[in-house]
C-alpha positions as CSV (number, residue, x, y, z in Angstrom):
1,X,15.3,1.1,4.3
2,X,13.8,-0.3,7.4
3,X,12.4,1.1,10.6
4,X,14.3,0.2,13.8
5,X,12.2,-1.5,16.5
6,X,13.0,-1.2,20.3
7,X,16.4,0.2,19.5
8,X,17.7,-2.9,17.7
9,X,17.9,-4.3,14.2
10,X,18.3,-7.9,13.2
11,X,20.3,-9.1,10.2
12,X,18.0,-10.4,7.5
13,X,17.9,-14.2,7.0
14,X,18.2,-15.5,3.4
15,X,16.9,-14.2,1.1
16,X,15.2,-11.0,2.2
17,X,12.8,-9.4,4.8
18,X,9.5,-7.9,3.7
19,X,7.6,-5.6,6.1
20,X,3.9,-4.9,5.5
21,X,1.4,-3.2,7.7
22,X,-1.3,-5.7,6.8
23,X,-4.5,-3.9,8.1
24,X,-7.0,-5.4,8.0
25,X,-5.9,-8.9,9.1
26,X,-3.5,-10.4,6.6
27,X,-5.6,-13.6,6.3
28,X,-8.8,-11.7,5.5
29,X,-10.2,-12.1,2.0
30,X,-9.9,-9.3,-0.6
31,X,-13.3,-9.2,-2.3
32,X,-13.2,-6.1,-4.5
33,X,-10.7,-3.9,-6.4
34,X,-11.6,-1.1,-4.0
35,X,-10.2,-3.3,-1.2
36,X,-6.9,-3.3,-3.0
37,X,-6.9,0.5,-3.5
38,X,-7.7,0.9,0.2
39,X,-4.9,-1.5,1.3
40,X,-2.4,0.3,-0.9
41,X,-3.5,3.7,0.4
42,X,-3.0,2.6,4.0
43,X,0.3,0.8,3.6
44,X,2.3,2.2,0.6
45,X,2.1,6.0,1.0
46,X,2.8,7.0,4.6
47,X,2.9,10.7,5.0
48,X,5.3,12.6,7.2
49,X,7.8,15.5,7.1
50,X,10.4,14.8,4.4
51,X,14.1,14.6,5.3
52,X,14.6,11.0,6.5
53,X,16.5,8.8,4.1
54,X,17.4,5.2,3.7
55,X,19.9,3.4,1.5
56,X,20.0,-0.1,0.0
57,X,23.3,-1.1,-1.6
58,X,24.0,-4.3,-3.5
59,X,27.5,-5.7,-4.0
60,X,29.1,-8.5,-5.9
61,X,31.6,-10.6,-3.8
62,X,34.9,-11.4,-5.5
63,X,37.8,-13.5,-4.4
64,X,41.1,-11.9,-3.5
65,X,44.2,-13.9,-4.3
66,X,43.7,-17.3,-2.7
67,X,40.1,-16.6,-1.7
68,X,37.1,-18.7,-2.4
69,X,34.3,-17.7,-4.8
70,X,31.5,-17.6,-2.3
71,X,31.4,-17.9,1.5
72,X,28.7,-19.7,3.4
73,X,26.2,-16.9,3.1
74,X,24.1,-17.9,6.1
75,X,27.1,-18.1,8.3
76,X,28.3,-14.7,7.1
77,X,24.9,-13.2,8.0
78,X,25.0,-14.8,11.4
79,X,28.5,-13.5,12.1
80,X,27.6,-10.0,10.9
81,X,24.6,-9.6,13.2
82,X,23.9,-7.2,14.6
83,X,25.6,-4.6,12.4
84,X,26.8,-1.5,14.3
85,X,24.8,0.9,12.2
86,X,21.6,-1.3,12.3
87,X,21.5,-2.3,8.6
88,X,19.7,-5.4,7.5
89,X,21.9,-7.9,5.6
90,X,20.4,-10.1,2.9
91,X,21.5,-11.7,-0.3
92,X,20.2,-11.6,-3.9
93,X,19.8,-14.8,-6.0
94,X,23.3,-14.7,-7.5
95,X,24.9,-14.1,-4.0
96,X,25.0,-10.3,-4.3
97,X,25.3,-8.9,-0.8
98,X,22.7,-6.3,0.1
99,X,22.7,-3.9,3.1
100,X,19.5,-2.0,3.8
101,X,20.1,0.8,6.3
102,X,17.8,1.8,9.1
103,X,16.1,5.2,8.5
104,X,18.6,8.1,8.7
105,X,17.5,11.5,10.0
106,X,18.9,12.9,6.8
107,X,21.3,11.8,4.0
108,X,24.5,12.3,5.8
109,X,23.2,10.3,8.7
110,X,22.1,7.5,6.3
111,X,25.6,7.7,4.7
112,X,27.3,7.3,8.0
113,X,25.1,4.3,8.9
114,X,25.9,2.5,5.7
115,X,29.6,3.4,5.8
116,X,29.9,2.0,9.3
117,X,28.2,-1.3,8.4
118,X,30.2,-1.7,5.2
119,X,33.4,-1.4,7.3
120,X,32.2,-4.3,9.5
121,X,31.3,-6.3,6.4
122,X,34.6,-5.7,4.8
123,X,36.4,-7.1,7.8
124,X,34.4,-10.3,7.6
125,X,35.0,-10.5,3.9
126,X,38.7,-9.9,4.2
127,X,38.9,-12.8,6.7
128,X,37.4,-15.0,3.9
129,X,39.7,-13.7,1.1
130,X,36.8,-11.7,-0.4
131,X,36.1,-8.1,-1.4
132,X,33.0,-6.1,-2.5
133,X,32.6,-4.9,-6.1
134,X,30.1,-2.2,-7.0
135,X,29.0,-2.3,-10.6
136,X,25.5,-2.4,-12.2
137,X,26.1,-5.7,-14.2
138,X,28.9,-8.1,-13.5
139,X,31.2,-7.9,-16.5
140,X,32.1,-11.6,-16.5
141,X,29.8,-13.6,-14.3
142,X,27.4,-16.2,-15.8
143,X,23.7,-15.8,-14.7
144,X,23.7,-18.7,-12.3
145,X,21.8,-18.7,-8.9
146,X,23.5,-19.6,-5.7
147,X,20.5,-19.3,-3.5
148,X,17.8,-22.0,-3.7
149,X,14.7,-20.7,-2.1
150,X,11.1,-21.2,-3.1
151,X,10.7,-17.5,-4.0
152,X,13.8,-17.4,-6.2
153,X,13.0,-20.7,-7.8
154,X,9.5,-19.5,-8.7
155,X,10.8,-16.1,-9.9
156,X,13.4,-17.8,-12.2
157,X,10.7,-20.0,-13.7
158,X,8.4,-17.1,-14.2
159,X,11.0,-14.9,-15.9
160,X,12.1,-17.8,-18.1
161,X,8.6,-17.6,-19.6
162,X,8.3,-13.8,-19.6
163,X,11.8,-12.4,-20.3
164,X,13.9,-15.3,-21.5
165,X,17.6,-15.0,-20.6
166,X,17.1,-11.5,-19.2
167,X,15.3,-12.9,-16.2
168,X,18.3,-14.9,-15.0
169,X,20.6,-12.1,-15.9
170,X,18.7,-9.7,-13.8
171,X,18.5,-12.0,-10.8
172,X,22.1,-13.1,-10.7
173,X,24.3,-10.5,-12.5
174,X,22.8,-7.1,-11.7
175,X,23.2,-4.8,-8.7
176,X,21.9,-1.4,-7.7
177,X,22.1,1.4,-5.1
178,X,18.6,2.4,-4.1
179,X,17.6,5.6,-2.4
180,X,14.6,5.6,-0.2
181,X,12.8,8.9,0.6
182,X,9.7,9.9,2.5
183,X,6.5,9.8,0.4
184,X,5.6,13.4,1.4
185,X,4.3,15.6,4.1
186,X,0.6,15.5,3.0
187,X,-1.4,14.3,0.0
188,X,-0.5,17.3,-2.1
189,X,3.2,16.9,-1.3
190,X,3.0,13.2,-2.1
191,X,1.7,13.9,-5.5
192,X,4.4,16.5,-6.2
193,X,7.2,14.2,-5.1
194,X,5.7,11.2,-6.9
195,X,5.8,13.2,-10.1
196,X,9.3,14.5,-9.5
197,X,11.0,11.2,-8.8
198,X,9.5,9.7,-12.0
199,X,10.7,12.7,-14.0
200,X,14.2,12.4,-12.5
201,X,14.6,8.8,-13.6
202,X,16.4,9.4,-16.9
203,X,18.9,11.9,-15.4
204,X,19.7,9.5,-12.5
205,X,20.1,6.5,-14.9
206,X,22.3,8.5,-17.3
207,X,24.4,10.3,-14.7
208,X,25.3,7.2,-12.7
209,X,25.4,4.6,-15.5
210,X,28.0,2.0,-14.5
211,X,27.4,-1.3,-16.4
212,X,28.7,-1.2,-20.0
213,X,30.0,-4.8,-20.1
214,X,28.5,-8.2,-20.1
215,X,30.1,-11.5,-20.8
216,X,33.4,-9.7,-21.0
217,X,32.4,-7.5,-23.9
218,X,30.8,-4.0,-24.4
219,X,27.1,-4.1,-24.9
220,X,26.6,-0.7,-26.5
221,X,24.7,0.5,-23.4
222,X,26.1,2.7,-20.7
223,X,23.7,0.9,-18.3
224,X,23.3,-2.7,-19.4
225,X,21.3,-3.1,-16.2
226,X,18.6,-0.9,-17.8
227,X,18.8,-3.0,-21.0
228,X,18.2,-6.2,-19.0
229,X,15.2,-4.7,-17.1
230,X,13.7,-3.4,-20.3
231,X,13.5,-7.0,-21.6
232,X,11.4,-8.3,-18.6
233,X,7.6,-8.6,-18.1
234,X,6.5,-5.0,-18.6
235,X,3.4,-5.4,-16.4
236,X,5.8,-5.4,-13.4
237,X,8.8,-3.3,-14.6
238,X,7.5,-0.3,-16.6
239,X,7.2,3.0,-14.7
240,X,4.0,3.4,-12.7
241,X,3.6,7.0,-13.9
242,X,3.4,7.0,-17.8
243,X,5.4,9.4,-19.9
244,X,3.6,12.7,-20.4
245,X,1.4,12.4,-17.3
246,X,2.0,14.5,-14.3
247,X,1.8,12.8,-10.9
248,X,0.2,15.9,-9.6
249,X,-2.9,15.1,-11.7
250,X,-3.5,11.6,-10.2
251,X,-3.8,9.9,-6.9
252,X,-0.5,8.0,-6.6
253,X,-2.0,5.3,-4.3
254,X,-4.9,4.6,-6.8
255,X,-2.4,4.6,-9.7
256,X,-0.1,2.1,-7.9
257,X,-3.1,-0.1,-7.0
258,X,-4.3,-0.2,-10.6
259,X,-0.8,-1.0,-11.8
260,X,-0.7,-3.9,-9.3
261,X,-4.2,-5.0,-10.4
262,X,-3.1,-5.1,-14.1
263,X,0.1,-7.0,-13.4
264,X,0.4,-10.7,-13.9
265,X,0.5,-12.8,-10.8
266,X,4.0,-14.2,-10.6
267,X,3.2,-17.0,-8.2
268,X,0.8,-18.4,-5.7
269,X,2.4,-19.6,-2.4
270,X,1.4,-23.0,-1.2
271,X,2.5,-25.3,1.6
272,X,5.9,-26.8,0.9
273,X,8.5,-25.6,-1.6
274,X,6.6,-26.2,-4.8
275,X,4.8,-22.9,-5.4
276,X,2.4,-22.4,-8.3
277,X,4.2,-20.3,-10.9
278,X,2.5,-18.1,-13.4
279,X,-1.1,-19.1,-12.7
280,X,-2.3,-17.3,-15.8
281,X,-4.1,-14.3,-14.2
282,X,-3.7,-10.8,-13.3
283,X,-4.4,-9.6,-9.7
284,X,-7.5,-8.0,-11.1
285,X,-8.7,-11.3,-12.5
286,X,-7.9,-13.1,-9.2
287,X,-9.9,-10.5,-7.2
288,X,-12.8,-10.8,-9.6
289,X,-12.9,-14.5,-9.3
290,X,-12.0,-15.2,-12.9
291,X,-10.0,-18.3,-11.9
292,X,-10.4,-21.5,-10.0
293,X,-7.9,-20.3,-7.4
294,X,-9.2,-19.4,-3.9
295,X,-9.7,-15.7,-3.6
296,X,-6.7,-13.7,-2.5
297,X,-6.0,-12.5,1.0
298,X,-4.5,-9.2,2.0
299,X,-1.3,-11.1,2.6
300,X,-1.5,-12.4,-1.0
301,X,-1.8,-8.8,-2.2
302,X,1.1,-7.6,-0.1
303,X,3.3,-10.4,-1.5
304,X,2.2,-9.6,-5.1
305,X,3.3,-6.0,-4.5
306,X,6.7,-7.4,-3.5
307,X,7.1,-9.1,-7.0
308,X,6.6,-5.8,-8.8
309,X,9.8,-3.9,-9.8
310,X,9.1,-0.5,-11.4
311,X,11.8,2.2,-11.3
312,X,10.0,3.9,-8.5
313,X,8.2,1.6,-6.0
314,X,6.2,2.8,-3.0
315,X,7.0,0.9,0.2
316,X,5.4,3.4,2.7
317,X,8.3,5.4,1.4
318,X,9.5,6.0,-2.2
319,X,12.1,3.5,-3.3
320,X,14.1,4.7,-6.3
321,X,15.5,1.6,-8.0
322,X,17.0,3.0,-11.2
323,X,20.7,3.7,-10.2
324,X,23.4,1.2,-11.1
325,X,25.6,-0.1,-8.2
326,X,28.6,2.1,-7.7
327,X,32.0,1.8,-5.9
328,X,32.5,3.4,-2.5
329,X,33.8,6.7,-3.7
330,X,30.7,7.2,-5.9
331,X,27.6,5.9,-4.3
332,X,27.4,8.8,-1.8
333,X,27.2,11.2,-4.7
334,X,24.1,9.4,-6.1
335,X,22.4,9.4,-2.7
336,X,23.3,13.0,-2.0
337,X,22.2,14.4,-5.4
338,X,18.9,12.4,-5.4
339,X,18.0,13.5,-1.9
340,X,18.9,17.2,-2.5
341,X,16.8,17.3,-5.7
342,X,13.7,15.8,-4.0
343,X,13.9,17.1,-0.4
344,X,15.0,20.7,-1.0
345,X,12.1,22.8,-2.3
346,X,14.3,25.2,-4.4
347,X,16.3,22.4,-5.9
348,X,13.1,20.5,-6.6
349,X,11.6,23.5,-8.5
350,X,14.8,23.8,-10.6
351,X,14.7,20.1,-11.4
352,X,11.1,20.2,-12.5
353,X,11.8,23.0,-14.9
354,X,14.9,21.3,-16.3
355,X,13.1,18.0,-16.7
356,X,10.1,19.3,-18.7
357,X,11.7,18.5,-22.1
358,X,12.0,14.9,-21.1
359,X,8.4,14.6,-19.9
360,X,6.8,13.1,-23.0
361,X,9.6,10.8,-24.1
362,X,8.5,7.2,-24.0
363,X,10.7,4.8,-22.2
364,X,12.8,7.8,-21.2
365,X,14.8,6.0,-18.6
366,X,15.6,3.1,-21.0
367,X,16.9,5.4,-23.6
368,X,19.0,7.1,-21.0
369,X,20.5,3.8,-20.1
370,X,21.7,3.3,-23.6
371,X,22.9,6.8,-24.5
372,X,23.6,8.3,-21.0
373,X,24.8,11.8,-21.2
374,X,25.5,11.6,-25.0
375,X,21.8,12.5,-25.3
376,X,21.7,16.3,-25.6
377,X,18.4,16.7,-23.8
378,X,19.3,14.4,-20.9
379,X,22.7,16.1,-20.6
380,X,21.2,19.6,-20.4
381,X,18.8,18.4,-17.7
382,X,21.6,16.7,-15.8
383,X,23.8,19.8,-15.8
384,X,21.0,21.9,-14.3
385,X,20.0,19.2,-11.8
386,X,23.6,18.8,-10.5
387,X,24.0,22.5,-10.2
388,X,20.7,22.7,-8.2
389,X,21.7,19.8,-6.1
390,X,25.2,21.2,-5.3
391,X,23.6,24.5,-4.2
392,X,21.1,22.6,-2.0
393,X,23.4,20.2,-0.3
394,X,24.3,22.5,2.6
395,X,20.6,23.1,3.2
396,X,20.0,19.3,3.6
397,X,22.8,18.8,6.1
398,X,25.8,18.0,3.9
399,X,29.2,18.9,5.1
400,X,32.0,20.4,3.1
401,X,33.6,17.1,2.2
402,X,30.4,15.7,0.7
403,X,29.7,19.0,-1.2
404,X,33.2,18.9,-2.7
405,X,32.8,15.3,-3.7
406,X,29.6,16.1,-5.6
407,X,31.1,19.1,-7.2
408,X,34.1,17.0,-8.3
409,X,31.7,14.3,-9.7
410,X,29.8,17.0,-11.7
411,X,33.1,18.3,-13.2
412,X,34.6,14.9,-13.9
413,X,31.6,13.3,-15.4
414,X,28.4,15.4,-16.0
415,X,30.0,18.5,-17.4
416,X,32.3,16.3,-19.6
417,X,29.3,14.2,-20.8
418,X,31.0,11.1,-19.3
419,X,29.8,8.5,-16.8
420,X,31.5,5.9,-14.6
421,X,30.7,3.5,-17.4
422,X,33.1,5.3,-19.7
423,X,35.9,4.6,-17.4
424,X,35.1,0.9,-17.3
425,X,35.2,1.0,-21.1
426,X,38.5,2.8,-21.1
427,X,39.9,0.2,-18.8
428,X,38.5,-2.6,-20.9
429,X,40.0,-1.1,-24.1
430,X,43.4,-0.7,-22.6
431,X,43.5,-4.4,-21.6
432,X,42.2,-5.4,-25.1
433,X,45.0,-3.4,-26.7
434,X,47.6,-4.8,-24.4
435,X,46.6,-8.4,-24.9
436,X,44.3,-8.8,-28.0
437,X,41.5,-11.2,-27.2
438,X,42.1,-11.2,-23.5
439,X,39.4,-9.7,-21.3
440,X,40.0,-8.7,-17.6
441,X,39.0,-11.6,-15.3
442,X,36.4,-11.2,-12.6
443,X,39.0,-10.4,-10.0
444,X,40.6,-7.7,-12.1
445,X,40.6,-4.3,-10.3
446,X,39.4,-1.4,-12.4
447,X,40.5,2.2,-11.9
448,X,37.1,2.8,-10.3
449,X,38.0,0.4,-7.4
450,X,41.6,1.5,-7.0
451,X,40.5,5.2,-6.7
């Protein structure tokens, strides 16, 4: 999600755009841990009336018959700008296309903005013999980068040391749909919403799991994307709010600051393209001077925050990062359900009560990625959450079409203890039965995409 400036939005250059309100001056030295807490409080938890919503959607690009594997990504970005809905266009290391909408007044507005911009992107892709594919992990693709930038080169080297093969898999073969919501109306509301979005993680992971395949074979996980993230450096990927702790009992800004202080520094930017990777310190050690490196600046702290990837990341708003990428007919359901459960007070209260049995489960979102709705406790919570969201949707601006779509999703998947991942597995099994030993190729259209 991004804020629109002067009525215009610019397509993002490769590989991404980061916005930080660096106050005090970005070049000023950070001298104490308290400075970090103050910076995070000022920049990462902006208060304001809930309701505004942003969406970030990631897509694999696949060739149609006669198409090429990848276009010139920079040229594609240049031709797309400016997108009619104002989204920022960027690319992930494996060439995954990402659209980050401007801030919508509510979820239906954000949905319209993204739909409008996806239509424009689809026209440009069709001209190149390409199409979008929405899935949490590419079922066939090898983990190979197509973008060569200092940031991604450094990140790859870091994760090679702290994650092994999972680092390259995450960077080049995973995709997500991220829902961005206001942090809260005031300090008390921020704490309540911070607690709720963390508690919701296992239900959102399980209900929208959509990545059961990797390397052409089932992995045993409904969300292989969650499996991959669980294998990475936990100092930057574990939830900020630990299991069993209520966010209403802590200051979220202080908690996020301490999380950042305890995380390993991924890299130090230097002049040129050869950045120092894994300098062997945490941010806390860097601030305390327990290294020969020059002391960090506020800009260094802001960049460090951009290398942390917990399931919920504060970005002035709350960025929910745990949902697998989904095809066009399904991603609006994920956004609508998430928004309704957090922004509507009655739905939020119902969700809190339903999620209490999950509160103390360690790595609850990881387990949900493996078992999805086969887990009895997660399934019971999901049923209640979807019922509450369905009732709340008209109150958060949803029209009849969106309400019917969510109700149909609940009936087809949640009530039946199935997920979109199950349909991908059904499709895979049918092809395995038809042609033993032959897996669908990367251009194979699943029933998800044909629907």
